Each structure stands twice: as structure tokens, then as C-alpha cells.
C-alpha atoms as one frame of an Amber mdcrd trajectory, in Angstrom:
protein
  76.509  65.969 166.242  78.980  66.562 169.073  82.118  64.508 168.747  84.615
  63.581 171.397  88.311  64.178 170.827  90.233  62.025 173.277  93.230  64.351
 173.500  91.264  67.320 174.767  88.860  65.506 177.079  85.176  66.145 177.555
  85.486  69.662 178.905  84.817  69.419 182.631  87.613  71.886 183.165  87.638
  71.736 186.974  87.179  68.966 189.471  87.800  69.269 193.212  89.260  72.701
 192.535  91.951  71.428 190.157  92.233  71.356 186.387  90.938  68.089 184.970
  93.599  65.950 183.341  92.116  64.795 179.987  93.779  61.371 180.278  92.349
  60.918 183.767  88.914  61.950 182.563  89.180  59.465 179.710  89.817  56.741
 182.302  86.806  57.769 184.379  84.513  57.903 181.373  85.706  54.569 179.988
  84.971  52.931 183.362  81.483  54.448 183.467  80.759  53.299 179.903  81.995
  49.786 180.636  79.977  49.754 183.857  76.835  50.792 181.979  77.220  47.961
 179.483  77.856  45.342 182.171  74.935  46.503 184.327  72.648  46.215 181.302
  73.916  42.696 180.665  72.962  41.753 184.232  69.435  43.037 183.821  69.856
  46.367 185.601  67.455  49.163 184.694  70.606  51.299 184.570  69.117  54.653
 185.440  71.305  57.334 186.968  70.694  56.046 190.506  71.957  52.592 189.509
  75.113  54.094 187.997  75.637  56.426 190.975  75.422  53.657 193.567  77.533
  51.195 191.582  80.196  53.839 190.938  80.324  54.570 194.670  80.740  50.873
 195.473  83.534  50.577 192.891  85.280  53.608 194.367  85.024  51.963 197.790
  86.634  48.860 196.267  89.713  50.882 195.405  88.981  52.038 191.848  90.780
  55.327 192.429  89.959  56.699 188.986  86.359  57.176 190.164  87.431  60.032
 192.425  84.028  61.702 192.484  82.937  63.314 195.736  79.950  61.453 197.169
  77.567  62.694 199.832  74.666  60.988 201.566  71.641  62.196 199.613  67.990
  61.241 199.033  68.640  57.662 197.930  72.047  57.069 199.482  75.531  58.010
 198.213  75.316  60.572 195.400  77.850  62.626 193.460  76.846  65.899 191.828
  80.157  65.749 189.982  79.239  62.377 188.469  75.798  63.752 187.601  77.449
  66.603 185.696  79.880  64.268 183.975  77.038  62.030 182.793  75.429  65.083
 181.201  78.701  65.945 179.443  79.119  62.377 178.220  75.566  62.459 176.878
  76.310  65.729 175.068  79.326  64.028 173.478  77.005  61.250 172.232  78.849
  58.536 174.131  75.713  57.532 176.027  72.028  58.128 175.471  68.912  58.109
 177.626  66.149  55.763 176.556  62.623  55.712 177.985  61.667  52.038 178.082
  58.471  52.390 180.113  56.553  55.555 180.919  56.147  54.694 184.590  59.907
  54.341 185.146  62.746  56.788 184.729  64.998  56.774 181.654  67.710  54.165
 181.175  71.299  54.851 180.092  72.750  53.064 177.083  76.191  53.312 175.491
  75.805  54.584 171.921  76.703  52.068 169.230  79.028  54.367 167.286  80.736
  56.997 169.449  80.401  55.272 172.814  81.594  51.909 171.537  84.492  53.475
 169.626  85.576  55.476 172.665  85.525  52.365 174.822  87.520  50.406 172.259
  90.235  53.072 172.370  90.453  52.920 176.164  90.369  49.206 176.877  93.658
  49.179 178.780  92.227  50.878 181.860  89.042  48.806 181.750  91.007  45.552
 181.547  93.129  46.454 184.592  90.076  46.702 186.839  88.010  44.003 185.125
  87.995  41.723 188.183  86.676  44.441 190.492  84.023  45.582 188.023  82.838
  42.020 187.424  82.630  41.339 191.166  80.642  44.492 191.917  78.309  44.139
 188.915  77.615  40.520 189.893  76.702  41.767 193.373  74.583  44.696 192.192
  72.964  42.756 189.346  69.384  43.761 188.706  68.767  45.288 192.143  66.189
  48.054 192.243  66.789  51.543 193.619  65.552  50.676 197.124  67.902  47.713
 197.431  70.848  49.718 196.088  70.142  52.522 198.534  70.384  50.109 201.463
  73.662  48.422 200.555  75.402  51.567 199.264  74.431  53.543 202.363  75.504
  50.660 204.610  78.863  50.647 202.821  79.252  54.413 203.224  78.478  54.171
 206.938  80.990  51.337 207.304  83.726  53.334 205.579  83.043  56.337 207.803
  82.695  54.296 211.032  85.205  51.450 210.709  85.506  50.860 214.468  81.790
  50.646 215.216  80.013  47.321 215.563  77.596  46.040 212.946  74.673  46.716
 215.284  75.798  50.299 215.816  76.182  50.887 212.090  72.739  49.433 211.413
  71.282  51.841 213.966  73.024  54.748 212.212  71.549  53.605 208.897  68.073
  53.399 210.399  68.477  56.841 211.991  69.747  58.490 208.788  67.151  56.733
 206.623  64.021  56.238 208.800  62.123  54.678 205.884  64.571  51.780 206.159
  63.520  49.671 209.125  66.062  48.540 211.693  65.670  44.941 210.499  66.337
  46.027 206.904  69.326  48.077 208.053  70.737  45.095 209.929  70.277  42.893
 206.876  71.980  45.424 204.570  74.862  45.822 207.011  75.302  42.049 207.161
  75.175  41.774 203.369  77.939  44.355 203.026  80.124  42.645 205.616  79.744
  39.248 203.943  80.424  40.667 200.491  83.534  42.525 201.674  84.824  39.375
 203.357  84.329  37.526 200.072  86.100  40.297 198.170  89.048  40.218 200.570
  89.386  36.463 200.148  89.536  37.015 196.393  91.983  39.913 196.926  89.564
  42.348 195.286  88.824  44.674 198.171  91.701  46.718 199.714  92.867  45.260
 203.011
């Protein structure tokens, strides 16, 4: 059984062209583990797409430790770096993949022994961003992949086009993702704006 030694990190080695700092990687992994647990508690299927989109939203909310590079991919914002890190974390037995129903993809779960122990040792970082994680998880909840794609992509478009109107951003979303109707794009854009306004009022989202 592979075991994780917190002082040497999980072995990514390089990220964004620079050597990975083991302490920084510990922070990233602890956030992902905590996120996985909280998504499960809210009824999320918690497949990779759910983790990818929620991690992107958290990064957008100023959780700088989640410094994965995201691109617009098949189902919205996606990080190949996060995908690789999830595989490494699985290999270290901190998380496992469980097939709950044959017709759906596998679901991530934090392992009871190694994953829980790792998280217990890295509670300081998790506690510092608890308010942001709770806010985002409450928003994401048990949304399915299609719903997550809409709001995460709308958020990415907003971050990349801060001066454009809501209507213009909805049109961009519809153009980039033609399977999302203009009405759906407008609704997702409005949802994101309302949620960010709420987060600003609670001093969760960066001004």
C-alpha cells in the first residue's frame, strides 16, 4: 500500500514549470480532500467533473492555493494538472473511486484511514478558507454536470471579460457552447452575478 509522507509531498515534481513546494502541495491536497467530503455531504455525485468545476469556482473566489491552470474544455473549465494530481492522490490512497451505479461514472471518496489522517494533520489551511468553501459548496450542492458546466463556464467568461455586459457574456457562452441555449446562458450568467453579489456582501469574494 502506498503511503504518503507529508514532508516529501506527493511527487508531482513540476507545476507551471517550477518545482513543486511540498508544503504548498499539502495545502492543495487538503483543500481537495475537504472539498470532496463537503460535496458528498451536500448530495453531490462527486465525480471528477464535479471536483474540477468546484475547484475552479473556489480558485475564482480567491483560494490561491488552488493554482491549477484551467482551460475551457468539453464540459467547461478543466485542469489537466488537477486531473494528474487526483491520480497521484489516489495512488497515495488518500482518495478512492467508487462505482455506485453502472450507468454513471465513478465517485470520489476520501479514504477512512490515510485520507482522513492526512486531512487531520492539515486542518489549519482548511479552517482558514472554511467560509469560502462552505459558501461555494452550498451553491454547487447536488448540481449535475450540465448545471455545473453552465455556471462554471459563465464564471470563466465573466473573469475573462469583466467589462462586457451580462447579455454580451451570455452570447459568448452560447457561442462557445452551442448545446447551451441562449436562454440557458442568460440564466447561468444571471445566477453567477447574483451569487457573486451575495459573496461580496458577505466579504467572501475578492472585490
